[in-house]
C-alpha positions as a printed Julia matrix, in Angstrom:
280×3 Matrix{Float64}:
 218.16  47.45    4.34
 215.71  44.64    3.74
 212.22  45.65    2.68
 209.04  43.61    2.23
 207.19  43.92   -1.05
 204.68  42.07   -3.15
 203.13  42.35   -6.58
 199.6   43.61   -6.91
 199.13  41.13   -9.75
 199.82  38.11   -7.52
 197.74  38.78   -4.43
 196.83  35.61   -2.47
 193.18  34.55   -2.79
 192.84  34.62    0.99
 193.85  38.28    0.99
 191.22  39.14   -1.63
 188.46  37.17    0.12
 189.37  38.47    3.56
 189.66  42.03    2.27
 186.21  41.83    0.68
 184.52  40.54    3.86
 186.35  43.04    6.05
 185.49  45.9     3.7
 181.83  44.84    3.82
 181.82  45.06    7.62
 183.58  48.43    7.55
 181.14  49.81    4.99
 178.21  48.67    7.16
 179.7   50.49   10.15
 180.38  53.65    8.13
 176.9   53.56    6.56
 175.32  53.49   10.02
 176.93  56.85   10.76
 174.94  58.62    8.04
 171.92  56.41    7.33
 169.76  53.74    8.95
 166.57  52.22    7.51
 164.79  52.88   10.83
 165.8   54.66   14.06
 167.35  52.18   16.48
 165.1   53.45   19.29
 161.86  53.19   17.26
 159.96  50.82   19.59
 156.67  49.5    18.18
 155.16  46.71   20.26
 152.3   46.32   17.75
 154.8   45.11   15.14
 157.16  42.94   17.17
 158.76  39.71   15.89
 157.78  40.38   12.29
 159.42  38.23    9.59
 161.55  39.88    6.87
 159.52  42.1     4.55
 159.9   45.08    2.24
 159.29  47.42    5.19
 161.67  45.59    7.55
 164.3   43.79    5.49
 165.42  41.48    8.32
 162.25  41.62   10.42
 161.74  43.18   13.85
 162.82  42.18   17.34
 160.84  41.66   20.56
 160.38  45.43   20.92
 159.37  46.07   17.32
 162.72  47.59   16.39
 164.1   47.09   12.9
 166.72  44.32   12.96
 168.6   45.65    9.92
 169.06  49.02   11.63
 170.25  47.32   14.82
 172.67  45.17   12.82
 174.21  48.19   11.06
 174.51  50.17   14.29
 175.91  47.09   16.02
 178.67  46.88   13.43
 179.72  50.4    14.37
 179.9   49.59   18.08
 181.62  46.21   17.66
 184.27  47.38   15.19
 184.96  50.62   17.07
 185.5   48.78   20.35
 187.72  46.18   18.65
 189.76  48.83   16.83
 190.4   50.84   19.99
 191.35  47.68   21.91
 193.79  46.57   19.2
 195.31  50.06   19.03
 195.85  50.0    22.81
 197.4   46.53   22.75
 199.59  47.34   19.75
 200.91  50.62   21.13
 201.74  49.27   24.59
 202.87  45.81   23.48
 205.08  47.05   20.64
 206.71  49.63   22.92
 207.5   46.97   25.53
 208.79  44.52   22.91
 211.05  47.13   21.32
 212.34  48.18   24.74
 213.15  44.59   25.69
 214.97  43.91   22.41
 216.95  47.15   22.59
 218.12  47.01   26.21
 218.43  43.24   26.68
 219.68  41.95   30.03
 217.5   42.18   33.13
 215.14  44.65   31.45
 214.34  42.12   28.74
 213.83  39.33   31.27
 211.57  41.47   33.46
 209.37  42.62   30.56
 208.96  39.15   29.08
 208.2   37.56   32.47
 205.52  40.18   33.14
 204.08  39.47   29.67
 203.96  35.75   30.5
 202.22  36.52   33.79
 199.63  38.71   32.06
 198.48  35.74   29.96
 196.96  34.3    33.16
 194.27  37.0    33.06
 191.91  36.47   30.09
 189.86  39.33   28.7
 186.6   38.18   30.31
 188.15  37.96   33.79
 189.74  41.39   33.35
 186.41  42.82   32.19
 184.62  41.4    35.23
 187.17  43.03   37.55
 186.95  46.36   35.73
 183.14  46.23   35.67
 183.12  45.65   39.42
 185.24  48.78   39.89
 183.75  51.24   37.39
 180.63  49.56   36.0
 180.04  47.93   32.59
 180.38  49.84   29.34
 182.38  50.34   26.16
 185.42  51.52   28.11
 185.53  48.24   30.02
 185.59  46.28   26.75
 188.37  48.43   25.27
 190.52  48.21   28.4
 189.97  44.5    28.99
 190.59  43.38   25.41
 193.43  45.88   24.96
 195.24  44.76   28.13
 194.77  41.13   27.11
 196.42  41.86   23.75
 199.51  43.59   25.16
 201.46  40.36   25.94
 200.84  38.94   22.46
 202.06  42.11   20.77
 205.04  42.31   23.14
 206.1   38.75   22.3
 205.77  39.19   18.53
 207.57  42.54   18.62
 210.35  41.22   20.81
 210.96  38.18   18.59
 210.97  40.22   15.36
 213.04  43.06   16.84
 215.62  40.64   18.25
 216.12  39.22   14.76
 216.44  42.74   13.34
 219.07  43.64   15.93
 221.18  40.71   14.68
 221.14  41.97   11.08
 224.06  43.67    9.36
 222.33  47.04    8.98
 221.83  47.42   12.73
 225.43  46.44   13.37
 226.55  49.02   10.83
 224.36  51.66   12.48
 225.93  50.91   15.86
 229.39  51.13   14.3
 228.47  54.6    13.03
 227.68  55.68   16.59
 223.87  55.62   16.58
 222.23  54.96   19.93
 219.71  52.18   20.62
 216.67  54.47   20.32
 217.77  55.93   16.99
 218.47  52.44   15.63
 215.12  51.19   16.91
 213.2   54.04   15.27
 215.11  54.23   11.97
 215.99  50.61   11.28
 214.28  48.09   13.57
 210.69  49.36   13.59
 210.35  49.77    9.76
 211.6   46.21    9.26
 209.17  44.6    11.7
 206.09  46.41   10.34
 205.0   43.33    8.37
 204.66  40.89   11.32
 203.06  43.62   13.43
 200.48  44.27   10.7
 199.63  40.57   10.46
 199.41  40.28   14.26
 197.17  43.35   14.5
 194.79  41.93   11.9
 194.59  38.6    13.72
 194.08  40.31   17.07
 191.3   42.41   15.5
 189.36  39.21   14.83
 189.93  38.08   18.42
 188.82  41.51   19.68
 185.56  41.33   17.72
 184.81  37.95   19.3
 185.77  39.21   22.76
 183.58  42.31   22.41
 180.64  40.15   21.36
 181.2   37.8    24.3
 181.46  40.63   26.83
 178.39  42.4    25.45
 176.54  39.07   25.53
 177.37  38.8    29.24
 176.17  42.36   29.83
 179.65  43.77   30.53
 180.08  45.63   27.25
 177.98  48.07   25.26
 174.91  49.07   27.23
 171.36  49.85   26.0
 170.08  51.66   24.06
 173.24  51.36   21.93
 173.03  48.01   20.09
 175.87  45.57   19.55
 176.03  42.14   17.97
 176.69  40.47   21.32
 173.68  42.14   22.95
 171.5   41.15   20.0
 172.5   37.52   20.55
 171.74  37.79   24.27
 168.3   39.28   23.61
 167.52  36.61   21.0
 168.42  33.72   23.31
 164.98  33.51   24.91
 163.27  33.67   21.5
 165.12  30.87   19.73
 161.92  28.89   19.06
 159.64  31.88   18.33
 162.01  33.91   16.15
 165.25  32.01   15.4
 166.32  34.56   12.77
 166.96  37.09   15.54
 169.99  35.01   16.54
 170.99  34.13   12.97
 171.62  37.69   11.77
 174.07  38.88   14.48
 175.69  35.44   14.63
 176.23  35.52   10.88
 177.61  39.06   11.07
 180.12  38.05   13.76
 181.13  34.88   11.9
 181.67  36.61    8.55
 183.58  39.5    10.1
 185.89  37.22   12.08
 186.36  34.96    9.04
 187.2   37.97    6.89
 189.74  39.31    9.37
 191.39  35.9     9.76
 191.61  35.45    6.0
 192.96  38.97    5.67
 195.64  38.23    8.26
 196.63  35.0     6.52
 196.71  36.76    3.16
 198.85  39.6     4.49
 201.25  37.09    5.99
 201.57  35.29    2.66
 202.0   38.55    0.75
 204.41  40.29    3.12
 206.6   37.32    4.01
 209.09  36.59    1.19
 209.36  32.98    2.34
 205.65  32.48    1.51
 205.85  34.03   -1.94
 206.14  31.81   -4.98
 209.48  32.14   -6.69
 209.58  32.08  -10.5
 211.1   28.97  -12.03
């Protein structure tokens, strides 16, 4: 059976850079669970729009709240929503892709046509429909972004699983009398873990952007819980008075998405034997 491997001594630079940026965002989210420089609900109108100082490292917003505290707490909300959405898309999309590759025939055609149709409904449109039904909130973001990611995961899984089903080890397993579900679980799924991991990392970056966009539009995380998208929305009317209020969350989103994209590219280079440098 073919396995993917790579040497720890020859990690791609993109993997190291992306891993460092992603780890920084994760550490910020984890730190917010146990410590914040100021309470996120500490409103002080006498000290609003202050510049960065020793008391408030990144300044204060229009309500006198500490921007650094809001940024750390926003990392928790943004990454949690993105992680849940990616998990939903991966679980449902991978299951559909594996089912289509295993059964073939009309089942495969039906699943892939439904996946193509689902691409016509972007995450923002889905979130608007869900918000109209049940109101805005974190659940709307998770469902909208997760549903939007299902077709992408289904396509990647189907393509990789179809190649695995054509390999010699799956043919041998069928000759030994194993059924399609046993072959899928024992042989197909372990051998498509690499492309699924790369796809999940890339979709994580897309989910962070989508969560920020939905929160910016008021469809995502609701007050008093901060998020990077809401921070951008609140800073929009203060661009000339306090431009740094938009810089900090924008920079956090950009670095996190950059890190996740670099991490996905690095994982692809490390896990795909065709991208690895062969010794002369």
